[in-house]
C-alpha positions as CSV (number, residue, x, y, z in Angstrom):
1,M,-25.1,-48.8,17.4
2,T,-27.1,-46.3,15.1
3,D,-28.5,-48.0,12.0
4,A,-28.8,-46.4,8.5
5,S,-32.3,-45.6,8.6
6,F,-31.9,-43.8,12.0
7,Q,-28.9,-42.1,10.5
8,Q,-30.9,-41.1,7.4
9,E,-33.9,-39.8,9.2
10,F,-31.7,-37.8,11.4
11,L,-30.1,-36.2,8.2
12,K,-33.5,-35.5,6.7
13,A,-34.9,-33.8,9.7
14,H,-31.6,-31.5,9.8
15,N,-32.1,-30.7,6.2
16,D,-35.9,-30.1,6.4
17,Y,-35.5,-27.6,9.2
18,R,-32.4,-26.1,7.4
19,A,-34.3,-25.5,4.1
20,K,-36.8,-23.4,6.0
21,H,-33.9,-21.1,6.9
22,N,-32.2,-20.9,3.4
23,A,-29.3,-23.1,5.0
24,P,-27.9,-25.6,2.4
25,P,-28.3,-29.4,3.1
26,M,-25.7,-31.3,5.1
27,T,-24.3,-34.6,4.1
28,L,-23.3,-37.4,6.4
29,S,-19.9,-37.9,7.6
30,S,-18.6,-41.6,8.3
31,E,-15.9,-39.9,10.6
32,L,-18.3,-37.8,12.5
33,N,-20.8,-40.8,12.7
34,A,-18.0,-42.8,14.4
35,T,-16.9,-40.2,17.0
36,A,-20.6,-39.3,17.8
37,Q,-21.3,-43.1,18.3
38,R,-18.4,-43.4,20.6
39,W,-19.5,-40.5,22.6
40,A,-23.3,-41.8,22.8
41,D,-21.8,-45.1,23.9
42,H,-19.8,-43.6,26.5
43,L,-22.9,-41.4,28.0
44,L,-24.9,-44.5,28.1
45,A,-22.1,-46.6,30.2
46,S,-21.4,-43.6,32.5
47,N,-25.1,-42.9,32.6
48,S,-24.3,-39.1,32.5
49,M,-24.8,-36.0,30.3
50,G,-22.1,-33.9,28.8
51,H,-20.1,-32.8,25.8
52,S,-17.1,-34.6,24.6
53,N,-13.8,-32.8,23.9
54,T,-14.2,-32.0,20.3
55,D,-13.6,-29.0,18.2
56,D,-16.7,-29.8,16.1
57,G,-20.2,-28.6,17.1
58,E,-22.1,-31.0,19.2
59,N,-25.8,-31.5,20.5
60,V,-26.6,-34.0,22.9
61,Y,-30.2,-35.5,23.6
62,N,-31.3,-37.8,26.3
63,M,-34.4,-39.8,26.8
64,F,-35.6,-42.3,29.5
65,S,-38.8,-44.2,30.2
66,S,-39.9,-47.2,32.1
67,A,-41.2,-48.5,29.0
68,T,-39.0,-49.6,26.1
69,I,-38.2,-46.7,24.0
70,K,-38.7,-46.6,20.4
71,L,-36.6,-43.4,19.5
72,T,-36.6,-42.1,15.9
73,G,-33.9,-40.2,14.3
74,K,-36.2,-37.2,14.1
75,E,-37.3,-36.9,17.7
76,A,-33.9,-35.5,18.9
77,V,-33.6,-32.9,16.2
78,D,-37.3,-31.8,16.8
79,S,-36.4,-31.3,20.3
80,W,-33.4,-29.3,19.5
81,Y,-35.2,-27.1,16.7
82,S,-38.0,-26.3,19.2
83,E,-35.7,-23.9,20.9
84,I,-36.6,-21.5,18.0
85,K,-39.3,-20.2,20.1
86,D,-36.6,-18.5,22.6
87,Y,-34.4,-17.2,20.0
88,S,-33.9,-13.6,20.0
89,W,-33.9,-12.5,16.5
90,S,-33.5,-8.7,17.2
91,R,-30.3,-9.7,19.5
92,P,-28.9,-12.6,17.8
93,G,-26.2,-14.8,19.7
94,N,-25.5,-17.8,21.6
95,S,-27.5,-18.8,24.6
96,D,-28.0,-21.9,26.7
97,E,-31.6,-21.8,25.7
98,T,-31.2,-21.8,22.0
99,G,-27.6,-23.2,21.3
100,H,-29.1,-26.6,19.9
101,F,-31.5,-24.8,17.5
102,T,-28.8,-22.5,16.2
103,Q,-26.3,-25.4,15.6
104,V,-29.0,-27.3,13.7
105,V,-29.6,-24.5,11.3
106,W,-26.2,-23.1,11.1
107,K,-25.6,-22.1,7.7
108,E,-21.7,-23.0,7.5
109,S,-22.0,-26.3,8.9
110,T,-21.8,-28.9,5.9
111,K,-21.0,-32.3,7.5
112,L,-23.2,-34.0,10.0
113,G,-22.6,-37.4,12.3
114,V,-25.0,-39.1,14.5
115,G,-24.6,-41.6,17.2
116,M,-27.3,-43.3,19.4
117,A,-26.9,-45.4,22.4
118,T,-29.7,-47.3,24.3
119,N,-30.3,-50.1,26.8
120,G,-33.9,-50.1,25.9
121,N,-35.3,-47.8,28.8
122,K,-32.6,-44.9,28.5
123,A,-31.2,-43.3,25.1
124,F,-28.5,-40.8,24.3
125,V,-28.3,-39.3,20.9
126,V,-25.3,-37.2,19.8
127,G,-25.0,-34.7,16.8
128,Q,-21.8,-33.6,15.7
129,Y,-21.5,-30.8,13.2
130,R,-18.5,-29.6,11.0
131,P,-17.6,-26.8,10.8
132,A,-18.8,-26.2,14.4
133,G,-21.6,-23.4,14.8
134,N,-22.2,-21.2,17.3
135,M,-19.2,-19.1,16.8
136,I,-19.0,-15.9,19.4
137,G,-20.0,-12.7,17.9
138,R,-23.3,-11.4,16.6
139,E,-22.2,-11.1,13.1
140,Y,-21.6,-14.6,13.0
141,F,-25.3,-15.4,13.9
142,E,-26.6,-12.7,11.8
143,K,-24.7,-14.7,8.8
144,N,-25.5,-18.3,9.9
145,V,-28.9,-18.3,11.7
146,L,-31.3,-17.1,9.2
147,P,-35.2,-16.3,9.6
148,L,-37.5,-18.4,8.3
149,A,-37.7,-18.3,4.6
150,G,-40.3,-15.8,3.4
151,R,-40.5,-14.2,7.0
152,E,-39.0,-10.8,7.9
153,V,-37.4,-10.5,11.2
154,G,-40.0,-9.1,13.5
155,G,-42.8,-10.6,11.3
156,A,-45.7,-12.6,12.5
157,V,-45.7,-16.5,12.0
158,T,-48.9,-18.3,12.1
159,T,-49.0,-22.3,12.8
160,T,-51.7,-24.5,13.3
161,N,-51.4,-27.5,15.7
162,E,-54.0,-30.2,15.2
163,R,-55.3,-31.6,18.6
164,G,-57.9,-34.3,18.6
165,K,-61.0,-33.5,16.3
166,G,-60.5,-29.7,16.6
167,S,-57.5,-27.6,16.0
168,Q,-55.8,-24.8,17.9
169,K,-54.4,-21.8,16.1
170,N,-51.3,-20.1,17.6
171,T,-49.6,-16.9,16.4
172,C,-46.3,-16.1,17.6
173,M,-43.9,-13.0,17.0
174,L,-40.5,-13.5,15.9
175,L,-38.6,-10.8,18.1
């Protein structure tokens, strides 16, 4: 069962990323929380990955370890958002490599639900979104998946990743 602190951390992670793309914040939906939780419980019980039969948007995350898992609400969202590196800003649209990212920042999605099920060594996180994102058609992506705030499409973005005592500077081009 997903506790309130996990839900709030999950929501905050979404809204922090959405703010970077000038997308409005989402709010938690108790209805979507319940359906996402049911699906997460089902995935754990069946030990399988897959999407539910829903008209809402949905992201699914799975983690397993021989050690006990201490999963946070932010970890799944970070994983989904990391797909930004593969998104083609010059050819916006849906792809298997970026569909989680685009759903996280989809501007028209306003409601969010989350469910997490774990047995200690395996965990499934389900995020559900209303209205659903990733609508087919370039125009929908251009309107809903906005570039990072303050960045032009095709512009350079510089980030610094801290590693130990030193740091590594990576420059990536948004295509």
